[in-house]
N, C-alpha and C positions, 0 to 999 in steps of 0.2 A: 602380850605385858601389860603393864599397869600407868594406866596416865592418870596424873596427879596436879590438880593448879596447885601453883603455890604460889599466884597471884591474879586476885579475880580481877576479871574485864572490865575496867572503868578509864576515865579520863584524865583523872586527878592524877601528876608523880605520885609513884611511893617503891616503897623497895620489898623484891617477892622473901617469905621463907629460904631458910639457905638450903643450900646444894654440899652435904658432906659425903665424899666420896675417897673410897679404905682405895691404897695403894694398887693399882690395876682395875680396880672398877673403871664403869662409863655410864653414864648421863643423857642420853637426849633432853637438849632445852629448847623448847619454841613458845611461839609466841600464836595464838587461836583470838578469832573476831569475827561479828555477827557479817560484817561485810568487809570491802576494802584493808591490808592493811596498811597503814601509813608509812613513809620510807624511813624511819628510822626513828632515834629515844627512848634506843633499849641497850643499856649497857651492860655487859656481862665482867664481873669486880672477881679476882682469885678475892677472898681474905688474908691480911701478915701480921705481923705483932705489930707493924707501926698503920697507915692505911692502905686502905685497898688497893689492887693495880689492877686496870683496867688488860684482860688480855681476849674484848670480842665484842660485836655488838649484834644482835639481829635486828632488823630491818627487811620490809615486800624482801627483797630481792634474797636474801639469805634467813630464812622463818624459823630456821633450827640450825640444829649444833650438835655434837656430840664432846662434849668434858671428858676427858681423864684423871685419874684420882692417881696420886691422892693430892687434897685440896676442899677447901671451904668455899664454894661458892653463891653469888649472887646475881638476883637479876636488877638492877636501876631501869624501872620506866619515869622518862620524860613528861611532864604534860604534852596531852596528846587532845585530837579533835574529836576520834571516835574511841570505842570503847573496846579494851583491847587489852588481853590476859594470857601472862605466862604456864605454863608448862613442862612437868615432868613424864617420860617415861623410861622402864626402867627395864 
């Protein structure tokens, strides 16, 4: 399985690259950091014709989830105190 960084580790607020899934596809999305993961601050958003919709979150207690297609997803990182990134694995 190939891991791809979609949001480089940093402390600044930022949005990941899009995760585009066709019907029936799945992809694991998760957090990575050199130290301990923070409690929260990572929203998983689903792209819609209007505003994105919150469909989940990544936290220290749940640092990875499996997304199902079809859909276009992205992860929004809020300001953090430790450098944290986001990866996918297919």
